[in-house]
Structures are given as C-alpha cells and as structure tokens.
N, C-alpha and C positions, 0 to 999 in steps of 0.2 A: 218156770218154777211151778210145781204141783201145788194145788190149793188145798188147804185144810179148812175144816169148819171154823168160821170166825167166832171168837169169844163173845159172850153176851155182855160185854162191858168194854168201856174205853176210858181213856184218860184225857187230861187237858193238854198235856205237853207231849204225850206219847200216843201215836195213832196205832191202835191195836189191829186195825184192818189193813195196815200197810204190809206189802209183801216182804219188806226188810224186817219188820217186826216178826213176821212168821219165820223167817230164816234165823233170826236171833233166837227165837223160842226153840227151834229145832236144835240149835247149838246148846242151849241150856239142858234140854232133855237127853241129847245123844252124845254131847261132847265132854261130859264131865267124868269120864272114866279116870281112874286113879292109877298112875304109873306104879307107885310103891305097892299098892294092893295087888296089882298084876304080878309084880315080882314075887310077892309073898305067897299068892295063891297058886301060881303055876311053878315057880321056882326056876333056877338056872341049870339044875343038874343034867337033865336030858339034853338040853342045848349044848352044854359043855362037852358031854360025851360025844355027841354027833360032830361037834367042831373038831375034837381031837382025832376022830376017826377018818377025817378027810385027808386027801393028799395035799401037799403044800400048794400046788397050783390051784386047786379047788378053793383052798382057804384064801389065796390071794384074790381070786375073782370075787368072792363074797366080800372081802375087805374093800375092794375098789368100789363096789356098789354101795355098801353102807357108808363108806367115807363120803361119797357124793351126797347121799341123803343127809348125813350129819352136818356137813358144811352148808348145804342148802337150807336146812331147817334152822340152823344157827343164824344165817343171814336174814332169813325171813322173820324169825322171831325178834330180831334186833331192829336194824335200820328200816327194813321194808315195812314191817307191820306198824312201826311207829309213824313213819311218813304217810302211809296210806290212811292211818287213823286221822291224821290232820287233813288229808284230802277230802274225807267224808263230810267235812263242814264247809266245803266250797259252795259259793253262791250259785254256781252253774248246776248244782245237783239238787234233787228234790228228796224229801224225806230224810233230811240230814240227821235228825235225832235217832231215828231207827237204824240208819246206816252206821252211825257211830256206836250204837249199842252192839250191832253185829260184830264190829271190828274188835270189841273187847273179847268176844268169844274166839275170834280168829287168832288173836294174839296169844290168848291162853293156850289154845290147842297147839299152836306152833312151838311154844315153849315146852309143852309136854312131849312133843315129838323129839325135840332136841334132848330132853331129859331121858327119854327111853333109850334112844340110839346110843347116846354117850355112855350111859351106865352099862348097856348091853355089851358094847364093844370092849369096855374095860373088864367087866366081870366074866363074860363068856369067852371072848376071843383073846383076852389078855393083851390087848392092843396098846402098846406103849409109845406109839409114834406121836409124841405130844410136843407141839410147838406153840401152845396157847399164848404165851406171853409175847410172841412175835407177830401175832395175827391181829390186825385191827378189828376183825369181826369176832375174835375170840373163838375161832374154830379150832379143832384139835387134830385134824388129819390133813392139814393144808398141803404138804408135799404130795400126797397121793392125789388129791383133787386137782392140783395144778398140773401134775404129770399126765393126768388123763383128760385134760382139756376143759374141765367144767368151770375153772376159775373165772374165765371171761364172762360166762353167763351170769354168775352171781355178782360180778363187778358191775355189769350193765344194769342188773336189777337194782342195786343200791343207788346208782347214778340217776336212773329214770324215776324212781320213787322219790328221791330227794328233790329233784327238779319239780315234779308234780306238786309236792308239798309246798314248795316255795311259790310257784306261780299260780297254782290252782286253775290253770288254763285247761279247757276241755280236751285239746289235742294232747297236751302233756299227760293228763290223767289217762287218756286212752292208751298212750304208749306204755305207761307204767303198768296199767292193768293187763295189757296184752302180754307184756314180758313176764309178769309175775303169775297171774291167774291162768292164762292160757298156755304159755310156753313152758314155764318152770313146773307149775302144778298140773296143768291139763295134759302136757305131753311127757316131759321128763319124769315126773313123779309117778304118773300112771304106768308108763312103760317099765320103770324100775320096780314098782310094786308088783307088776305082772310077772317079772322075772323072779322076784322073791317068792311069789306064790307057787313057783315050780320047784323050789328047793326040796320039798318033801319027796320028789322023785329020786333024789340022791341021798338025802339024809333028813332025819327028823329034827325039826326045830320048833317045838310046840309053842314056846314063849314068843319067839320072833314072829311066827305066822299069826298067832292070836293077836298080838299087838298091832300087826300091820292091817288087820281087819278094821280095828278102830281108827288107825291112821288114815286108811283109804276112805273110810266113811267121813272123817273130818275133811279130808282134801276135796271130797265130792261137794260138800257145802261151800268150800272156798271157791271152787271152780264155778259153781252156780252164782256166787256173789259176783265174780268177774264177768261172767256172761251177761247177767242182768244189768250190771253197771254199763257195760259196753253197748248193750241194746238201747239203754236209755239215751246215751250220747249219740248213737247212730240215728235213732228216731228223730231227735231234734235236728241233726244235720239234714236228714232227708226231708224234714218239714220245712227246710229253707232258712232256719234260724242262723243269721250271719256269724254269731259267736262260735258256732259249732262246726263251721266249714273246715274241712281238713281232717276230721276225725277218722273217717274210713281209710284215707291215705296213710294216716299215722299208724293205724292198726296193721295194715298190710305191710308197710315199710318195716315196722318192728319185727314182724315175723321173718321177713327176708334177711334182716340183719342178724337175727338170733339163730337162724337155721344152721350156719356153719358150726357154731359152738355147740348147739344142741346135738349135731351129728357126732361131735366128739364123745358124747355119752355112749354112742354105739361101740366105741373102741372096747369097752368092757365086755362086749359080747362076741368079739371077733376071734378068728383063729390066730391073730397076733398075740393073744394071751392064751392060746391053745383052746379056748372055750371049753375047759374041762367039764363044766356042768351042762354042756350041750344046750345052751340057752338060745342059740341060732340067730345070727345077725339078720338073716332074711325075714324071720318072723318079727323081730324087733322093728325093722324098718317098715314092714307092712302095718304093724300096730300103730307106729308113730304117724304114718301117712294117713291112715284112716281117722285118727284122732284130729289131725289138722284139717282134713276135709270136712269132718263132721262139725267141728266148732266154727271154723271160719266161713265155709261156703254154705253149709246147710242151716246152721243155727243163726249166724249173724248176717248171712246174705252178702258176704263180701266176695269180691272177684279175685280170688287167689289163683294165680297161675300155677297149677299143680305140677306141670312139667318143669317149670323153673325151680320149684322147691326140690323136686326129686333130682334134678340135674346137680344142684348145689350139694345135696346130700351124697349123691354118687361120687362127685369129684372129691369131696372131703373124705369119703370112705376110702377111695383109692390112696389118698395121702396118708391117712392114719394107719392104713394097713402096713406101712413101712416103719411105723414107730417100733422102738424097742423099749418096752415098759420098764425093764430093769435099769437101763442106762438113763432114761428120762427121770426115773425116780431117784437114782443116785445123784443126778444133777440138781434136782430140786432139794434133796436133803442136804447136799453140800452148800447150796445157796442159803438155806435156813440155818445151817451150822455157822456160816460166816456172819449172818445177821445176829445170831445169838452171841458170838464172840465180840462183835462190835458193841452190842448192847451192854455186855458185861464189863468191857474195859473202857466204856465211856467214849468210844469212837477213836481211841488212840492206838488200837491194835492193828 
C-alpha cells in the first residue's frame, strides 16, 4: 500500500497512523461519488441511442457482461460485505477498529455499484429479465448469470464469507478473502471492466464508461484491502505462529477450486456467442493469467502452479465452447418460471 503523509494528530481509539486508517480515508475522499448525480449530469440519452444502434447479438454480449457484474455486486453488497465486516473484529487480526472502519466504505461502494448497474440496465437497456423475488440474494438477472456459469462463484463467495464470520479462524478468513478480493474482484471484475472499457471501439456509452472509472477505482481499494489482509496472515504463518499454519495452503487451494468457475466468465468472450464486439478470448485469458500471477506469486509470494491453472482453464474453455447460450438461457428461464409458479400457488401447482 502506498504511503501518504501521516496526519499531525491521532485519537485514543483510532490509530491514524495505521495503514487501514489510510485506506479508509482514501475511501472517504475517493469513494463518495453520487450515482444519482452521475445520472443527472451525464444523462441516459447517448447511451440509449448507442444501445439501440447495436445488433441483437452485440446487445446480448453486453447484457451477459453487465448481468454478471450486477449479480456479483449484489452478492458482495449483501452477505459477503456483512460477513467480512464481522471478520474484521477477529482476535487473530490487528488494527481491528481501522479495518472495521474501512469495511463501512467497502460496503457503501458495493451498494453503489449495484445501484448504478441495476438502474442503468433498466433505463438504458430496458432489461426486464426480472426474477428478484425468487433469488435469495435479490439479484435481478439470475437466469443469465446461471446460464453463463458465474452462479457457482457467487455461491462459494457467500459460503466462504459466512464460515469465516462464524469461526473467525485465520485459514477460513484467508479462504474468504482469496475468493472475494482476489478472485472475484482481482480477476473477474478487472477482466470484465477491461472489456467494458473497449466498448467505445464499437459504440459510445459515455455514462457507462464514466461510471466504470469510479467503479474500477473503488475495486482497486478493495483488492488492496484483500492483499494487505492476506499478507498479514501469511507473515504470521511464515513467522511460525501455530494458529496461522495452513493459511498459504488455504489461499492456493481456494484459487484452484475457483478457477473452473472463473473460466466460465470467459464464455462471454468466445465465438460461442459469436463475440460480436471482438473482445477476443485469447486476450481475456492472457489478462486473467497475468493478474493471477501478479497477485499470487509476485505480491503474496505463494507457490501457484501456473501450468495447473492454465490447464484447468484450457479444459474448461474446451467444454464451454460447446455451450449453446440460447438453450441454456431457455432452460434457466423455464426453471425460474416453474419456481415462480410454485411460489404463487403455495406449492400446490
């Protein structure tokens, strides 16, 4: 974490020289952008015109990407952020007060990301694929997200953060932070944001691209949080503290378990959906692999078997190439329609 000049004051309960206090303060300064003002100042009109000018398959590809973001942000803003806030008070961690302060900013920004994408998809894209009342996470594009393979990533995220909040065990905390901060935000969100940044090559989306600059800046702080948290746990394990043994194994194991589902995200960039926006799966895979190598091996000093990761991704890529998105989406929508009917008739239909 880059160091800023320390304030010339301190408190009794709050350590203003703590790195987590600095991260919190950055969130206060940089993370308070207002979604509604952004809508008012930039407006929807140009984005709507661009959306309407696209071919149906181009619109589908954008819808898949933003649906993944929406469901992921909803999950993070709900269960994951709540559980991780509880984790920050664990006895095994230091600087608990400052960590808990930062988590308030993280939760706020994740809710804003949900706010922006949900309203944007409704107002600009006229997306009415709404099954909110049937989704325990209250996401709104669940059939699309499940059809494109991301549902498992978000399910694991909820399970791991809930377990960490319950046990407050260092290894459980490491697994939860790895899944959320490194895999979901550090790889999936950054790869997805990179694809969105290329949309202007085909159509002009000033509101979307401007908002994602804020979203990406927010996510950068969240990733820093996760990396610093994992470094703290690793340092204690490497110093020989018994309670922390197994942290590195938990981090690496979580990556290997998440990789197949993370690879499903690549489906949205393949020729299986015609890749009408020419986002290029090879560039996506290269970007993802560089992020994994940089975070796990270079920054954390973990021994990640890079060939194993790429073999899993390659195998999964061969499998998802055979998917038919239209039929998978039809199956998911039929599933949710059945759930809606059961919910309506009280389970007697």
